C-alpha positions in Angstrom: 67.1 51.4 -71.4 65.5 48.0 -70.6 67.3 47.9 -67.3 65.9 51.4 -66.4 62.3 50.3 -67.3 62.7 47.2 -65.1 63.9 49.4 -62.2 61.0 51.8 -62.6 58.5 49.0 -62.7 59.9 47.6 -59.5 59.6 51.0 -57.8 55.9 51.4 -58.9 55.1 47.9 -57.6 56.7 48.7 -54.2 54.7 51.9 -54.0 51.5 50.0 -54.6 52.4 47.5 -52.0 53.0 50.3 -49.4 49.6 51.9 -50.2 47.8 48.5 -49.8 49.5 47.8 -46.5 48.7 51.3 -45.3 45.0 50.8 -46.2 44.7 47.5 -44.2 46.5 49.1 -41.3 44.0 52.0 -41.2 41.1 49.5 -41.4 42.3 47.6 -38.4 43.0 50.8 -36.3 40.0 53.0 -37.2 37.5 50.6 -38.7 37.9 52.2 -42.1 39.6 51.2 -45.4 40.5 53.0 -48.6 38.8 52.3 -51.9 40.8 52.6 -55.1 37.8 54.3 -56.8 37.9 57.7 -55.0 40.5 57.4 -52.3 37.9 58.3 -49.6 37.7 56.3 -46.3 34.7 54.0 -46.1 33.4 52.7 -42.7 34.6 49.2 -42.1 31.3 47.2 -42.4 32.5 44.1 -40.6 32.7 46.2 -37.4 29.0 47.2 -37.8 27.9 43.6 -38.4 28.8 42.7 -34.9 26.1 43.7 -32.5 26.1 43.3 -28.7 23.3 41.1 -27.4 22.5 41.8 -23.8 22.4 38.7 -21.7 19.5 38.4 -19.2 20.5 39.4 -15.7 20.0 37.2 -12.7 17.2 39.4 -11.5 15.4 39.1 -14.9 15.7 35.3 -14.8 14.4 35.2 -11.3 11.4 37.2 -12.2 10.6 34.9 -15.1 11.0 31.9 -12.9 8.7 33.4 -10.3 6.0 34.1 -13.0 6.2 30.6 -14.2 5.9 29.3 -10.6 2.8 31.4 -10.0 1.3 30.0 -13.2 2.0 26.5 -12.2 0.6 27.1 -8.7 -2.6 28.5 -10.2 -3.0 25.5 -12.5 -2.3 23.1 -9.6 -4.9 24.9 -7.5 -7.5 24.4 -10.2 -6.7 20.8 -10.6 -6.6 19.9 -6.9 -9.1 17.6 -5.5 -11.5 18.4 -2.6 -12.7 15.8 -0.1 -15.9 15.8 2.0 -17.3 13.4 4.6 -21.0 13.4 5.3 -22.1 11.5 8.4 -25.5 9.9 8.9 -26.2 8.2 12.3 -29.9 8.6 12.7 -32.9 6.7 11.2 -34.5 9.9 10.0 -35.5 10.2 6.3 -35.2 14.0 6.5 -31.6 13.7 7.7 -30.8 11.2 5.0 -32.3 13.3 2.2 -30.4 16.4 3.6 -27.2 14.4 3.3 -27.9 13.5 -0.3 -28.9 17.1 -1.1 -25.6 18.3 0.4 -23.6 15.7 -1.6 -25.4 16.6 -4.8 -24.9 20.4 -4.4 -21.2 20.1 -3.5 -20.5 17.8 -6.4 -22.3 20.2 -8.8 -20.5 23.2 -7.4 -17.0 21.8 -8.1 -18.1 20.4 -11.4 -19.1 23.9 -12.5 -15.8 25.3 -11.1 -13.8 22.7 -13.2 -12.4 21.2 -10.0 -12.5 17.6 -8.7 -14.2 16.5 -5.5 -14.7 13.2 -3.7 -17.6 12.8 -1.2 -18.2 9.9 1.2 -21.5 9.4 3.0 -20.7 7.3 6.0 -23.5 5.6 8.0 -23.4 3.9 11.4 -25.7 3.2 14.3 -29.4 3.8 13.4 -28.2 5.7 10.3 -27.3 2.3 8.7 -31.0 2.1 7.7 -30.1 4.6 5.0 -28.1 1.9 3.2 -30.2 -1.2 4.2 -31.7 -2.9 1.2 -34.8 -3.8 3.1 -35.5 -0.6 5.1 -33.9 2.4 3.3 -36.3 5.2 2.6 -33.9 6.7 0.0 -32.9 3.6 -1.8 -34.2 4.8 -5.2 -32.4 8.1 -4.9 -29.1 6.4 -4.0 -29.5 4.2 -7.2 -30.0 7.3 -9.3 -27.1 9.2 -7.7 -24.7 6.3 -8.4 -25.3 6.8 -12.1 -25.5 10.6 -12.2 -23.0 11.6 -9.5 -20.1 9.2 -9.4 -18.2 11.6 -7.1 -20.4 10.4 -4.2 -19.7 7.0 -2.5 -21.5 5.3 0.4 -20.0 3.5 3.4 -21.9 1.2 5.8 -20.6 0.4 9.2 -19.9 -3.3 9.6 -20.1 -3.2 13.4 -23.6 -1.9 13.2 -24.6 -4.4 10.6 -23.4 -7.3 12.8 -25.3 -5.9 15.8 -28.5 -5.5 13.8 -28.1 -9.1 12.5 -27.9 -10.4 16.1 -30.8 -8.3 17.3 -33.0 -9.2 14.4 -31.8 -12.8 14.0 -31.4 -12.4 10.2 -29.0 -11.2 7.5 -29.0 -7.4 7.0 -28.6 -6.7 3.3 -26.8 -3.6 2.2 -27.6 -1.8 -1.1 -25.2 -2.7 -3.8 -24.1 0.9 -4.3 -22.5 0.9 -0.8 -19.4 -0.6 0.6 -19.2 -2.1 4.1 -16.3 -0.9 6.2 -15.3 -2.4 9.6 -16.3 0.7 11.6 -18.1 3.8 10.4 -16.7 5.9 13.2 -13.1 4.8 12.5 -13.7 5.5 8.8 -14.6 9.1 9.6 -11.5 9.4 11.8 -9.2 8.1 9.2 -10.6 10.4 6.5 -10.2 13.4 8.8 -6.6 12.4 9.5 -6.0 12.5 5.8 -7.3 16.0 5.6 -11.0 15.4 4.5 -13.6 18.0 5.6 -16.2 16.6 8.0 -19.9 17.7 8.0 -22.8 16.2 9.9 -26.0 17.3 8.2 
């Protein structure tokens, strides 16, 4: 009797093992498994947990790069610096004031636009009187602009200064807001070669 019970128990255990193996096999093949509660197949949840994430295509990545490039170009354009040369070569107060008006207006324009600008007023020949300490009719205005409009600088021709010193037999003082360069004409040429815009008022 005991031997019979032992055999029966072994048979039952073997049957349970077969059912468990069958359940796992079904789960691997069909994405379902058997629950011991009601014997109904239940979707294999592990399969649903995995989701396919689409990788960006080359075309999409290229479009994004192009958009960023356009943004960078736009920002660079806003930050770029403008350059202007204003030439004065006549001893005419009206021409000198016109050059200062142009410089002030251009500087204010780019300030309002949020962009940078550099302006050089280059004088030579009779125009050097604009920057002479003893004869400049616009000296006071130049002093004021040096404080209010630092974007504007002034260059005096050294060659002209030397000729005036010889002709007048005295030193020719230049206003402290200006810088003496060897040649006013050469200065204009060099700035133009660097891409500066040239204007003669």
